C-alpha positions in Angstrom: 95.0 125.4 34.7 95.6 124.1 38.2 96.0 126.8 40.9 98.7 126.5 43.6 96.0 125.5 46.1 95.0 122.6 43.9 91.6 123.9 43.0 91.9 122.6 39.4 93.2 119.2 40.4 90.7 116.4 40.3 89.5 115.3 43.7 90.9 111.8 43.3 94.4 113.2 42.7 94.5 115.4 45.7 96.8 114.3 48.5 95.1 113.0 51.6 95.9 114.6 54.9 94.5 111.9 57.1 96.7 110.5 59.8 98.5 107.3 58.9 97.0 104.0 60.1 99.8 103.6 62.6 98.7 106.7 64.5 96.1 104.8 66.3 98.7 102.2 67.4 100.9 105.0 68.7 98.1 106.5 70.7 97.3 103.0 72.0 100.8 102.6 73.2 100.9 106.0 74.8 97.7 105.3 76.7 99.0 101.8 77.7 102.3 103.3 79.0 100.2 105.5 81.3 98.6 102.3 82.7 101.9 100.7 83.3 103.1 103.8 85.1 100.1 103.6 87.3 100.8 99.9 88.0 104.4 100.7 88.8 103.3 103.5 91.2 101.1 101.0 93.1 104.1 98.6 93.3 106.3 101.5 94.5 104.0 102.4 97.3 103.8 98.8 98.5 107.6 98.4 98.2 108.3 101.7 100.0 106.8 100.6 103.3 109.9 100.9 105.5 109.5 97.6 107.5 113.0 97.7 109.1 112.5 101.3 110.2 109.1 100.6 111.8 110.3 97.5 113.6 113.2 99.5 115.0 111.0 102.3 116.1 108.7 99.8 117.8 111.7 98.5 119.7 112.8 102.1 120.5 115.7 102.1 118.1 116.3 104.2 114.9 117.8 101.4 112.7 119.4 104.1 110.6 121.8 105.1 113.4 123.0 101.7 114.5 125.1 98.9 112.9 125.5 99.4 109.2 122.7 102.0 109.3 120.8 100.0 106.7 117.2 99.1 107.1 117.5 95.7 105.7 116.9 92.4 107.5 120.6 91.7 108.0 121.2 94.9 110.1 117.9 94.4 111.9 118.9 90.8 112.8 122.3 91.9 114.1 121.0 94.9 116.1 117.6 93.7 117.2 117.8 90.0 117.3 116.7 86.9 115.3 112.9 87.4 115.6 113.0 91.0 114.4 115.4 90.1 111.6 113.3 87.2 110.3 110.1 89.3 110.5 111.7 92.1 108.4 113.1 89.5 105.9 109.7 87.9 105.4 107.9 91.2 105.3 110.3 92.8 102.7 109.9 89.7 100.5 106.1 89.9 100.8 106.1 93.5 99.6 107.5 92.4 96.3 105.4 89.2 96.1 102.1 91.0 97.0 102.8 93.9 94.6 103.1 91.5 91.6 100.4 89.1 92.7 97.9 91.9 93.4 98.4 93.4 89.9 98.3 90.0 88.2 95.0 89.3 90.1 93.4 92.6 89.4 94.7 93.0 85.8 91.9 91.0 84.0 89.2 93.1 85.6 91.1 96.3 84.7 91.6 95.1 81.2 87.8 94.5 80.8 86.9 97.8 82.3 89.6 100.0 80.7 91.0 98.0 77.7 93.0 101.0 76.4 94.6 101.8 79.7 95.3 98.2 80.7 95.7 96.2 77.5 95.8 92.4 77.7 99.3 91.1 77.2 99.8 89.6 73.7 102.6 88.5 71.5 102.9 91.8 69.7 105.1 94.9 69.7 105.9 96.7 73.0 104.0 97.4 75.2 101.5 94.7 74.2 103.8 91.9 75.3 104.9 93.7 78.5 103.4 92.0 81.5 102.0 94.5 84.1 103.4 92.3 86.8 106.9 93.3 85.6 106.0 97.0 86.1 104.7 96.3 89.6 107.8 94.4 90.4 110.2 97.1 89.3 108.2 99.6 91.2 108.3 97.5 94.4 112.1 97.1 94.3 112.6 100.8 93.6 110.2 101.6 96.4 112.1 99.5 98.9 115.5 100.8 97.8 114.5 104.4 97.6 111.5 104.9 99.9 109.8 108.3 99.6 109.0 108.2 103.3 112.6 108.3 104.5 114.3 110.7 102.0 114.7 108.0 99.4 117.1 105.9 101.5 116.3 102.3 102.5 117.5 98.8 102.0 119.4 96.9 99.2 116.5 95.2 97.7 117.6 91.5 97.9 114.5 90.2 99.8 112.1 92.4 97.9 113.6 91.3 94.6 113.3 87.6 95.7 109.6 88.2 96.5 109.0 89.8 93.1 110.5 86.8 91.2 108.9 84.3 93.5 105.7 85.5 91.8 107.2 85.8 88.3 109.8 83.0 88.1 109.8 80.8 91.2 112.2 78.2 89.8 114.8 80.9 89.2 114.4 82.1 92.9 115.1 78.5 94.0 118.3 78.5 92.0 119.4 81.9 93.5 118.4 80.8 97.0 120.5 77.7 96.7 123.5 79.7 95.5 123.0 82.2 98.4 122.9 79.4 101.0 126.0 77.6 99.6 128.1 80.8 99.5 126.9 81.9 102.9 127.7 78.6 104.6 131.1 78.6 102.9 132.1 82.2 103.7 129.7 83.5 106.4 129.5 86.7 104.5 125.9 87.8 103.9 127.1 90.5 101.4 129.0 87.9 99.3 126.1 85.5 99.3 123.7 88.3 98.3 126.0 89.4 95.4 126.2 85.9 94.2 122.5 85.5 94.4 122.1 88.8 92.4 124.1 87.1 89.7 122.5 83.7 89.9 118.9 85.0 89.7 119.3 86.4 86.1 121.0 83.2 85.1 118.1 81.2 86.6 115.6 83.4 84.7 117.4 82.9 81.4 117.4 79.2 82.0 113.8 78.8 83.1 111.9 81.6 81.3 111.7 82.7 77.6 110.3 86.1 78.2 112.9 88.6 76.9 111.5 91.5 78.8 111.6 89.5 82.0 115.2 88.5 81.3 116.2 92.1 80.7 114.4 93.3 83.8 116.1 90.8 86.1 119.5 91.8 84.7 118.8 95.4 85.5 117.6 94.6 89.1 120.7 92.4 89.6 123.0 95.2 88.6 121.1 97.5 91.0 121.4 95.0 93.8 125.2 94.7 93.3 125.5 98.5 93.1 123.7 98.8 96.5 126.4 96.6 97.9 129.2 98.8 96.8 130.1 99.7 100.5 130.3 96.0 101.3 132.5 95.4 98.3 134.9 98.1 99.4 135.1 96.5 102.9 135.6 93.1 101.4 138.6 94.5 99.4 139.9 96.1 102.5 139.5 93.0 104.6 137.2 94.8 107.1 133.8 93.1 106.3 132.4 91.2 109.3 131.3 87.7 109.0 127.8 86.7 110.1 127.6 84.8 113.4 124.3 83.3 114.4 125.2 82.7 118.0 126.2 86.3 118.7 123.8 87.9 116.2 126.6 89.7 114.6 126.7 90.1 110.8 128.3 92.0 108.1 127.9 95.7 108.3 
């Protein structure tokens, strides 16, 4: 007679206590997620470089205390002049572009050296189809918007987001840039043009790319960009938002 412990049960009938075959897949995903977090951290550190703050300090001004108190290119342009503003604009865009490009360039070597930590993108279940460049891009934008070097306060992420998607979806950036320029020329409001661009970029990505993860990512970053303009939106509703004037170097606050 069989005992409660199963001593009398034939070996072939006894239940197996081996882990299910999907356990290895779960472990693979957990390890891969660590790799993506590391990539995002690299992107964050690059994006967190406070370009506007450093340019202001070099000119003897704390950009956080003048104008709109924002460290983005618009406030730098208005308070420090065209040259400084253009430099910050390009530098902030490069932060996003370099973060993505660096990861994309280094990823094949990392995949070969540490295939479990940095798996090659494939058309499988997440995270296999998740491009590491996306993680770097998200990290770069968050680093710019919430830099750890200045108490997690910085810019609004428009230029850095443009740099990220210049590397990931350049055609969509062209669409968004065109919309930005048209709205800016029509209204002279940088904030309105930036909000429209934050809406146009996701539309451009949906039209030009079929990567669902990329589409969802750009929607999230677009919402974040609009949220960062909430003070501008309040001033627009109150009629107190300043228009951008190239001749006097005055722009929206």
